[in-house]
C-alpha positions as a printed Julia matrix, in Angstrom:
113×3 Matrix{Float64}:
   8.93    3.13    4.67
   8.46    0.58    7.43
   4.95   -0.74    6.92
   5.18   -2.99    9.96
   4.93    0.12   12.17
   1.62    1.08   10.57
  -1.49    0.88   12.72
  -3.36   -0.85    9.9
  -5.02   -4.11   10.81
  -3.84   -7.33    9.18
  -7.45   -8.48    8.91
 -10.4    -6.89    7.17
 -12.09   -4.16    9.2
 -15.66   -2.94    8.83
 -15.61    0.81    8.21
 -18.28    3.46    8.48
 -18.9     4.83    4.98
 -19.58    8.29    6.36
 -16.07    8.4     7.86
 -14.55    7.56    4.48
 -16.45   10.24    2.56
 -16.07   12.95    5.2
 -13.41   14.91    3.29
 -14.4    14.2    -0.31
 -18.2    14.22    0.17
 -18.28   11.3    -2.28
 -17.67    7.65   -1.37
 -16.64    6.75   -4.93
 -14.0     9.47   -4.99
 -12.7     8.28   -1.61
 -12.46    4.71   -2.86
 -10.63    5.9    -6.0
  -8.12    7.81   -3.87
  -7.59    4.8    -1.6
  -7.16    2.51   -4.63
  -4.52    4.77   -6.18
  -2.63    4.95   -2.9
  -2.88    1.15   -2.51
  -1.3     0.74   -5.95
   1.54    3.07   -4.94
   2.12    1.11   -1.72
   2.02   -2.19   -3.61
   4.7    -1.0    -6.03
   6.89    0.21   -3.15
   6.58   -3.09   -1.3
   7.34   -5.07   -4.45
  10.44   -2.96   -5.16
  11.68   -3.38   -1.58
  11.14   -7.13   -1.71
  12.83   -7.43   -5.11
  15.88   -5.53   -3.88
  16.22   -7.73   -0.81
  15.71  -10.99   -2.71
  18.11   -9.94   -5.48
  20.94  -10.46   -3.0
  20.09  -14.16   -2.89
  19.69  -14.6    -6.65
  21.48  -17.62   -8.02
  22.46  -17.46  -11.65
  23.14  -21.18  -11.99
  20.73  -23.22  -14.07
  21.41  -26.39  -12.17
  18.35  -27.83  -10.45
  20.49  -29.88   -8.1
  21.97  -26.84   -6.4
  18.7   -25.58   -4.94
  19.19  -25.0    -1.25
  17.25  -23.42    1.57
  18.45  -20.01    2.68
  17.28  -19.07    6.16
  17.57  -15.3     5.63
  15.56  -15.48    2.43
  12.79  -17.37    4.21
  12.69  -14.78    7.02
  12.42  -11.93    4.51
   9.57  -13.7     2.74
   7.75  -14.31    6.02
   8.12  -10.65    6.98
   6.47   -9.51    3.76
   3.74  -12.15    4.01
   2.76  -10.88    7.46
   2.41   -7.26    6.35
  -1.09   -5.82    6.01
  -2.42   -5.72    2.46
  -1.79   -2.48    0.54
  -5.51   -1.7     0.46
  -5.69   -1.89    4.26
  -2.59    0.3     4.61
  -4.02    2.85    2.17
  -7.39    2.92    3.93
  -5.72    3.47    7.29
  -3.63    6.32    5.85
  -6.75    7.89    4.32
  -8.69    7.7     7.59
  -5.75    9.26    9.46
  -5.53   12.08    6.85
  -2.02   11.06    5.82
  -2.88   10.93    2.11
  -2.47   14.09    0.06
  -5.03   14.39   -2.71
  -6.53   17.17   -4.74
  -9.26   17.56   -7.32
  -8.24   19.84  -10.21
 -11.89   20.11  -11.36
 -12.92   21.57   -8.0
  -9.96   23.94   -8.04
 -10.85   25.31  -11.47
 -14.53   25.6   -10.45
 -13.54   27.58   -7.36
 -11.39   29.91   -9.45
 -14.22   30.39  -11.96
 -16.66   31.35   -9.18
 -14.36   34.11   -7.92
């Protein structure tokens, strides 16, 4: 996934709590959902970065052969400029792009029928 195309802000944004708990009716549940999604995004970004940097891995133990690789620096800068996973997850949640469900509510709804 290309996170650079996300509409998430790079800086912290003040959010209306009522907008965040609109779907769940509970701000704590909304924050838990956002936190879980942020962890997923963080893992994806780390895997992508590791794959790209593995190409530049040097298996020599010599300290004298350390050199500056321009492509490696550009990749690092790209990932440094990305919005934080928590901001990406919050933006996805606000835009209703996060799928979530509550099994407890589902079983309660079945029990009422």
